[in-house]
C-alpha positions as CSV (number, residue, x, y, z in Angstrom):
1,M,-95.8,-86.7,-23.5
2,K,-98.8,-88.3,-25.0
3,V,-97.3,-92.1,-23.9
4,Q,-97.7,-92.0,-19.9
5,R,-95.6,-94.9,-18.2
6,K,-98.1,-96.6,-15.5
7,G,-95.3,-97.5,-13.4
8,L,-93.9,-94.1,-13.3
9,V,-97.2,-92.4,-12.6
10,I,-98.0,-94.8,-9.6
11,S,-94.6,-94.1,-8.1
12,V,-95.0,-90.0,-8.6
13,V,-98.3,-90.3,-7.1
14,T,-96.8,-92.5,-4.0
15,L,-93.9,-89.9,-3.7
16,V,-96.2,-87.1,-3.6
17,L,-98.6,-88.6,-1.2
18,M,-95.2,-89.5,1.2
19,L,-94.0,-86.1,0.8
20,G,-97.2,-84.7,2.2
21,A,-96.8,-86.5,5.4
22,F,-93.4,-84.2,6.1
23,A,-95.2,-81.4,4.8
24,P,-95.2,-79.6,8.4
25,A,-91.4,-80.4,8.7
26,W,-90.5,-78.2,5.7
27,S,-93.0,-75.6,6.7
28,M,-90.9,-72.5,7.9
29,D,-92.7,-69.4,9.5
30,N,-91.8,-65.9,8.3
31,E,-89.3,-65.5,11.3
32,S,-87.5,-68.4,10.0
33,P,-84.0,-67.3,8.3
34,V,-84.2,-70.3,6.6
35,T,-86.7,-71.0,3.6
36,F,-86.8,-74.0,1.5
37,D,-87.8,-74.4,-2.6
38,I,-88.4,-78.0,-3.7
39,P,-89.6,-78.3,-7.4
40,L,-90.0,-82.1,-8.1
41,R,-89.6,-83.7,-11.4
42,W,-91.0,-86.7,-12.8
43,L,-87.8,-88.7,-12.3
44,G,-85.8,-86.4,-10.0
45,A,-86.0,-83.3,-8.0
46,D,-84.3,-80.0,-7.5
47,L,-83.6,-78.6,-3.9
48,G,-83.3,-74.8,-3.2
49,V,-82.1,-73.6,0.1
50,G,-82.5,-69.8,1.0
51,Y,-80.9,-67.9,3.6
52,R,-82.6,-64.6,4.6
53,G,-81.0,-63.6,8.1
54,L,-78.7,-60.9,6.6
55,A,-81.0,-58.1,5.7
56,L,-79.2,-55.7,3.4
57,L,-81.9,-53.1,3.3
58,P,-84.1,-52.4,6.5
59,G,-88.3,-53.9,6.0
60,V,-87.3,-56.0,3.1
61,D,-86.1,-59.6,2.7
62,T,-82.9,-60.3,1.4
63,T,-82.4,-64.2,0.4
64,F,-79.3,-66.0,-0.7
65,W,-80.4,-69.0,-2.8
66,V,-78.2,-72.3,-3.7
67,Y,-80.0,-74.9,-5.9
68,A,-79.0,-78.4,-6.8
69,G,-80.6,-81.4,-8.4
70,G,-81.5,-82.9,-11.6
71,G,-83.2,-86.0,-13.1
72,Y,-84.1,-88.5,-16.1
73,E,-86.1,-87.1,-18.8
74,W,-87.9,-87.8,-21.9
75,M,-87.9,-85.0,-24.5
76,N,-88.6,-84.5,-28.3
77,Y,-87.3,-83.1,-31.3
78,F,-89.5,-82.2,-34.1
79,R,-87.5,-81.0,-37.2
80,D,-86.5,-82.8,-39.9
81,S,-82.6,-83.5,-41.0
82,S,-82.5,-80.2,-42.6
83,G,-83.4,-78.2,-39.5
84,A,-87.2,-77.5,-40.8
85,L,-89.9,-77.7,-38.5
86,L,-92.3,-81.0,-38.8
87,G,-95.8,-80.1,-40.1
88,P,-98.9,-81.8,-39.4
89,G,-99.0,-85.5,-40.3
90,S,-95.4,-85.3,-41.1
91,V,-94.7,-88.3,-38.6
92,A,-96.5,-91.8,-39.0
93,P,-98.6,-92.4,-36.1
94,G,-96.9,-94.8,-33.4
95,T,-93.5,-94.1,-34.6
96,E,-92.8,-91.0,-32.4
97,D,-91.1,-92.6,-29.9
98,T,-88.6,-94.4,-32.2
99,N,-87.9,-91.2,-34.4
100,N,-88.4,-88.0,-32.4
101,T,-87.9,-88.8,-28.7
102,F,-84.9,-88.9,-27.0
103,N,-84.0,-89.5,-23.2
104,R,-81.7,-87.3,-21.5
105,W,-79.7,-87.0,-18.1
106,E,-79.9,-83.7,-16.5
107,A,-78.0,-81.9,-13.6
108,A,-79.0,-78.5,-12.7
109,W,-77.5,-76.0,-10.2
110,R,-77.5,-72.3,-9.3
111,L,-76.9,-69.6,-6.5
112,G,-77.8,-66.3,-6.3
113,V,-79.9,-63.6,-4.3
114,D,-83.3,-61.8,-4.1
115,Q,-83.2,-58.2,-3.1
116,G,-86.4,-56.7,-2.0
117,F,-86.9,-52.9,-2.2
118,L,-90.8,-52.7,-1.5
119,W,-92.6,-54.5,1.0
120,N,-96.3,-56.0,0.9
121,E,-98.2,-56.3,3.9
122,R,-101.1,-58.0,2.2
123,T,-99.1,-61.1,1.1
124,K,-96.3,-60.8,4.1
125,T,-93.5,-60.9,1.0
126,N,-91.5,-58.6,-1.1
127,R,-93.4,-56.4,-3.4
128,F,-90.9,-55.5,-5.7
129,E,-87.4,-57.0,-5.8
130,A,-84.2,-57.6,-7.8
131,F,-82.6,-61.1,-8.2
132,F,-79.0,-62.1,-9.6
133,F,-78.3,-65.8,-10.3
134,Y,-75.6,-68.0,-11.7
135,R,-77.1,-70.9,-13.4
136,G,-75.6,-74.0,-14.6
137,V,-77.2,-77.1,-16.5
138,Y,-75.5,-80.1,-18.1
139,D,-77.4,-82.4,-20.4
140,D,-76.6,-85.7,-21.5
141,N,-78.6,-86.8,-24.4
142,M,-78.9,-90.3,-24.9
143,I,-79.3,-90.9,-28.8
144,S,-77.7,-92.7,-31.6
145,A,-78.2,-92.4,-35.4
146,T,-80.5,-95.2,-35.2
147,I,-82.4,-94.0,-32.4
148,V,-82.9,-89.9,-33.4
149,P,-81.7,-89.8,-36.7
150,A,-83.0,-86.2,-37.2
151,L,-81.3,-84.6,-34.0
152,F,-78.1,-86.8,-34.3
153,S,-77.7,-85.7,-37.8
154,S,-78.9,-82.1,-37.5
155,G,-75.3,-80.8,-36.8
156,L,-76.3,-79.0,-33.9
157,P,-73.4,-78.1,-31.5
158,D,-75.5,-79.5,-28.6
159,R,-77.0,-82.6,-30.2
160,T,-75.3,-84.9,-27.7
161,G,-76.2,-82.5,-24.8
162,G,-73.7,-80.1,-23.0
163,L,-72.4,-78.0,-20.3
164,L,-74.3,-74.6,-20.1
165,N,-73.4,-71.7,-17.7
166,T,-75.5,-68.4,-17.3
167,L,-75.7,-65.6,-15.4
168,Q,-79.2,-63.8,-15.1
169,F,-80.9,-60.6,-13.9
170,G,-84.5,-59.9,-13.1
171,L,-87.1,-57.8,-11.8
172,F,-90.1,-59.1,-9.9
173,Y,-93.3,-57.2,-8.8
174,D,-95.6,-59.5,-6.4
175,D,-98.9,-59.1,-5.3
176,L,-100.4,-62.7,-5.8
177,L,-102.1,-64.1,-2.4
178,F,-103.1,-67.8,-2.0
179,N,-105.9,-68.9,0.2
180,V,-104.3,-71.8,2.2
181,K,-107.9,-72.9,3.4
182,H,-109.9,-72.9,0.1
183,K,-107.0,-73.2,-2.7
184,I,-107.7,-69.9,-4.3
185,Y,-105.3,-67.5,-5.6
186,D,-106.0,-63.5,-5.8
187,G,-103.9,-60.9,-7.4
188,F,-101.0,-61.1,-9.7
189,N,-97.2,-61.1,-10.4
190,A,-95.1,-60.1,-13.2
191,E,-91.4,-60.9,-13.7
192,A,-88.9,-59.7,-16.6
193,T,-85.7,-61.3,-16.7
194,A,-82.2,-61.3,-19.0
195,E,-80.1,-64.2,-19.3
196,W,-76.6,-64.2,-20.7
197,G,-74.5,-67.3,-21.7
198,P,-71.0,-66.0,-22.9
199,G,-68.9,-68.3,-24.6
200,F,-66.2,-67.4,-22.3
201,L,-67.9,-69.2,-19.4
202,F,-67.0,-72.5,-20.4
203,N,-69.8,-72.7,-22.8
204,T,-67.6,-74.2,-25.7
205,I,-66.2,-77.3,-23.7
206,T,-69.1,-79.2,-24.9
207,G,-71.5,-77.6,-27.9
208,N,-71.1,-74.3,-28.6
209,A,-73.2,-71.7,-26.8
210,D,-73.2,-67.6,-26.7
211,Y,-76.5,-66.2,-26.8
212,I,-78.7,-63.6,-24.8
213,R,-82.3,-64.4,-23.8
214,F,-85.2,-61.8,-22.7
215,N,-88.2,-63.2,-21.1
216,F,-91.3,-61.5,-19.6
217,N,-93.9,-63.5,-17.9
218,G,-97.0,-62.8,-15.6
219,R,-99.9,-64.4,-13.8
220,I,-103.4,-62.9,-12.6
221,F,-105.9,-64.8,-10.5
222,I,-109.5,-63.2,-9.9
223,P,-111.5,-64.9,-7.3
224,V,-115.3,-66.0,-8.7
225,Y,-117.2,-67.7,-6.2
226,D,-116.7,-69.2,-2.8
227,A,-119.8,-71.3,-1.3
228,V,-118.6,-70.9,2.5
229,P,-115.9,-68.3,2.7
230,D,-115.5,-68.8,6.7
231,R,-115.4,-72.7,6.3
232,V,-112.2,-73.8,7.7
233,S,-112.0,-76.5,4.6
234,N,-113.0,-76.1,1.3
235,L,-116.5,-76.8,0.3
236,F,-116.7,-75.2,-3.2
237,S,-114.9,-72.5,-4.7
238,V,-114.2,-71.1,-8.5
239,Y,-111.6,-68.8,-9.7
240,A,-110.1,-67.8,-13.0
241,G,-106.4,-67.2,-14.1
242,D,-104.3,-66.0,-16.9
243,Y,-100.8,-66.7,-17.7
244,V,-98.5,-65.0,-20.6
245,S,-95.0,-65.4,-21.4
246,V,-93.0,-63.7,-24.0
247,D,-89.4,-65.2,-25.0
248,Y,-86.6,-64.1,-27.3
249,S,-83.2,-65.3,-27.3
250,V,-80.7,-64.4,-30.1
251,G,-77.0,-66.1,-30.7
252,L,-74.2,-64.1,-30.3
253,N,-70.6,-63.8,-32.1
254,G,-71.8,-66.6,-35.0
255,A,-73.2,-69.2,-32.5
256,P,-76.5,-70.5,-32.7
257,V,-79.1,-70.3,-29.7
258,P,-78.6,-73.8,-27.6
259,L,-81.3,-76.4,-28.3
260,F,-82.0,-76.3,-24.7
261,I,-83.1,-72.7,-24.6
262,R,-85.1,-73.0,-27.7
263,Q,-87.2,-75.7,-26.0
264,S,-87.7,-73.7,-23.0
265,F,-89.3,-70.4,-21.6
266,G,-86.8,-68.4,-19.5
267,G,-87.5,-66.7,-16.3
268,R,-86.3,-67.7,-12.8
269,D,-88.6,-70.6,-12.9
270,Q,-87.9,-71.7,-16.4
271,K,-90.5,-73.9,-18.3
272,T,-90.6,-76.4,-21.3
273,G,-91.0,-74.5,-24.4
274,L,-94.4,-73.7,-26.6
275,G,-95.1,-77.2,-27.3
276,H,-96.5,-78.1,-24.0
277,A,-96.9,-74.5,-23.1
278,V,-99.8,-74.7,-25.3
279,R,-101.4,-77.8,-23.8
280,G,-102.1,-80.4,-26.5
281,V,-99.1,-79.6,-28.7
282,D,-96.2,-82.1,-29.3
283,T,-93.9,-81.4,-26.2
284,A,-90.8,-79.3,-27.2
285,A,-92.2,-78.8,-30.9
286,Y,-91.7,-75.1,-32.1
287,D,-88.4,-74.6,-30.7
288,T,-87.8,-71.3,-32.2
289,N,-85.8,-68.1,-31.1
290,F,-89.2,-66.1,-30.5
291,K,-92.2,-67.7,-29.0
292,A,-94.9,-66.2,-26.8
293,V,-97.8,-68.1,-24.9
294,N,-101.4,-66.9,-23.5
295,N,-102.9,-69.8,-21.2
296,L,-106.7,-68.9,-19.7
297,E,-108.2,-70.9,-17.0
298,I,-111.2,-71.6,-14.7
299,R,-110.6,-73.6,-11.8
300,A,-113.5,-75.0,-9.5
301,N,-112.1,-76.5,-6.3
302,L,-114.5,-79.3,-4.6
303,P,-114.7,-80.3,-1.0
304,A,-111.7,-81.4,0.6
305,L,-111.1,-85.1,1.3
306,Y,-110.7,-85.8,4.5
307,F,-107.7,-83.6,5.4
308,S,-108.2,-80.0,4.5
309,N,-105.0,-80.1,2.4
310,L,-106.0,-82.2,0.1
311,V,-108.4,-80.9,-2.4
312,P,-109.4,-82.0,-5.7
313,G,-110.8,-79.8,-8.5
314,I,-111.7,-79.4,-12.2
315,V,-110.1,-77.2,-14.9
316,A,-111.1,-75.8,-18.2
317,Y,-108.5,-73.8,-20.6
318,F,-108.1,-72.2,-23.8
319,D,-104.4,-71.7,-24.8
320,V,-102.7,-69.6,-27.6
321,G,-99.4,-69.3,-28.9
322,Y,-97.2,-67.8,-31.6
323,Y,-93.6,-69.0,-33.0
324,A,-91.1,-67.3,-35.4
325,Q,-87.5,-68.1,-36.0
326,V,-86.0,-64.5,-35.9
327,G,-82.6,-65.5,-37.6
328,E,-79.9,-68.0,-37.8
329,G,-79.4,-70.0,-40.8
330,L,-81.7,-72.9,-40.1
331,A,-84.1,-74.0,-42.8
332,T,-86.9,-71.5,-43.3
333,V,-89.4,-71.4,-40.4
334,P,-93.0,-69.5,-41.2
335,S,-94.2,-67.8,-38.2
336,G,-97.7,-68.9,-37.2
337,F,-100.2,-69.3,-34.2
338,L,-101.1,-72.2,-32.1
339,A,-104.3,-72.8,-30.2
340,S,-105.8,-75.5,-27.9
341,T,-108.6,-76.1,-25.6
342,G,-109.4,-78.5,-22.9
343,A,-110.3,-79.7,-19.4
344,G,-108.9,-81.8,-16.5
345,A,-109.0,-82.8,-13.1
346,Y,-106.7,-82.1,-10.3
347,I,-105.8,-83.0,-6.8
348,D,-103.9,-80.1,-4.6
349,V,-102.0,-82.5,-2.3
350,F,-100.7,-80.8,1.2
351,D,-99.7,-77.4,-0.5
352,L,-96.6,-79.5,-2.2
353,G,-98.2,-79.5,-5.6
354,S,-100.8,-80.8,-7.7
355,L,-101.5,-83.8,-10.0
356,A,-103.4,-82.7,-13.1
357,L,-105.1,-85.1,-15.5
358,Y,-106.1,-83.4,-18.8
359,V,-107.7,-84.2,-22.3
360,D,-106.5,-81.7,-24.7
361,Y,-108.0,-80.8,-28.4
362,R,-105.6,-78.9,-30.6
363,L,-107.6,-76.0,-32.8
364,D,-105.2,-74.6,-35.3
365,S,-103.8,-77.9,-37.0
366,P,-103.2,-81.8,-36.4
367,N,-99.9,-82.8,-34.3
368,A,-97.2,-84.1,-36.2
369,D,-98.8,-87.5,-36.1
370,G,-101.8,-86.0,-37.7
371,T,-104.3,-86.0,-34.4
372,N,-105.7,-83.3,-32.7
373,L,-106.7,-85.0,-29.5
374,M,-104.3,-86.0,-26.6
375,T,-105.8,-88.0,-23.9
376,F,-104.9,-88.4,-20.4
377,K,-101.9,-86.4,-19.9
378,L,-100.8,-86.2,-16.5
379,E,-99.0,-83.1,-15.3
380,F,-97.3,-82.5,-12.0
381,G,-98.4,-79.2,-10.9
382,M,-100.9,-76.8,-12.2
383,H,-99.9,-75.6,-15.8
384,F,-99.4,-72.2,-14.1
């Protein structure tokens, strides 16, 4: 989002610091049968609890997962009433929050299993695994014809939100190692998923969803420099990273692809769509059926602040993206490329996550309000 809420930012920073104090209670060694995954939201959280005490194959991990959570979110809809994407300068500056932003409550849950097939001695994790999940999400878009006229009058079956149940199968290769002391990633991972949201899985109770989505994503990190590799806490270290994601969804049996799917990238850990994946672009804009992104970064970790797990840093990046509608009866959407560059500062908080503050500049064209520069955009967590 362009506009940050000061009270919210203070609350999130306070929450992160409080959570950091309890980090040891959440840390489970590799021998424990219970593991946790706690993705935080700006206002909300998801709790994942995994059990790996029942191995289905020898020498690798089998993890049974259950997740539940939700939160309050701010989202955008950058199309006009005909369904056409909004072009540069098509929104009067200062009116985005009135015309193109809506608030929503979201509840999400999932359960499934990760099954390893090859072990990685370097990372002490599965090198290659398959996973299967049932996922559910319920969105309540708090909109009206006077607040979000374009979305409310769009005719989309899920313009007020809805229930979405999906089945997801994926393959994951992991050789990514994190240096806990110096906060450097080294190696790569890659994931491919297929996600099916059939109409018969209660997806026509509210809305009208029947679709399939395919996603590929991968990350690679290369250490560049470490001033004192043997030091207990970080002094100065640099590493480069690159992330790529390609996402394609198609409606089945005459149903359109849900807005929630068009505005996100798939995968086991789903992310906001092309507007946001390409930093400096209006959040959730370019919500098309086909989208791809590449994020290139160089990160420099600075000396640890008192605690070895409280490490600030600076980052510079270059992002590119591509979008195309690929089907459906929406207004004509030309395909195109997006690009941005920028820099930021971040702080790694007790390995629970990072707070990052960016200054972004869009290179290909202005945003919908006619501006290219987006300043002081705060994110929880590194971009990838």
